[in-house]
N, C-alpha and C positions, 0 to 999 in steps of 0.2 A: 504494500500500500504506500502511496506517495504521502509524505508528511504534509500537514496543513501549511507549514511555513514555506514549502516548495511550490505552492499553488497560488496563483494570483488571478482573481476573477474580476472582470470589468463589466459594467452594465451601462448601456447608453440610451436609456429612456424609452418612451413609447410603450408598446405592448411587451417589449423585451424585459421590462422591469418585473412584470408579473411572472413570466416564465423563469427568469433568473432566480427570483426569491423563492419560488416554489421548488425548484431543483435544489438549490443550496439548502433549504430547510430540510428537504427529504434526505439529502446526503449527510447532513449533520446528525440526523437521527441514527444513521447506520455507522457512523465513525465515532463510536463512544469512547475510544481510547485516545482520540486525537482532539486537539483544540478545534473549535468551530471554524468553518470556512467563513470568510467575510467577503463582501462585495465592495469594490471601489467603483468610482464613476468616471466615464469618459466625457470630456467636454466636446460637444459637437458644435460646429459653426461653419460658416462659409467665408471665404475670402471675397474681396470686393468684386472679383470677376466670376464668382459663382462656384469656384472649385471647393470641394469639401475641405474643411479644416478640422481634423480630429486630433485632439491633444490628450495625452495620458499624463495626468499629474504625477510628478516624481517618477518618471520613466526609468530611472536608474534602479528602482526596486524590482523590475522584472528581469533583470539580467540573471541568467541561470535558473529561471523559474519555468514551470509549466503555466502557460497563460491561456485563459478561457475568456472569450469575448461574447457577450450577449448584446446585440444591437438591432435596432429596428431600422432597416434601411428603406422601408416603403415610404414613398411620398405620394400623396394624391396627385393625379395628373394635372389638376389646375395649378399646382404649385411648381411644377417643373418649368424651367425656363429654357427653351430651345433656341 
C-alpha cells in the first residue's frame, strides 16, 4: 500500500468536487492504519488570450509523489470562445 504522505490529491471545482470527496472519504475508511488522505485545490483561470491557466499551489510538494487530479473540464458551449 502506498503511504498517505506519498499521495497528493488535487481537486479543481465543479462536479469534480463531489466525486473527489466521495472517493477520498471511501478510501479513508479502508486505510485504517494510514493517516487520512486530504485534498488540495487547483487554481483555474485563463490568460488574457483565453489559454487555460492552471496553477498548483506549492508545486514543489508533488515532487516524488503519486499525484491524482480531479477536474471538471466541461464548459457549456455558450461559454466557449472560438
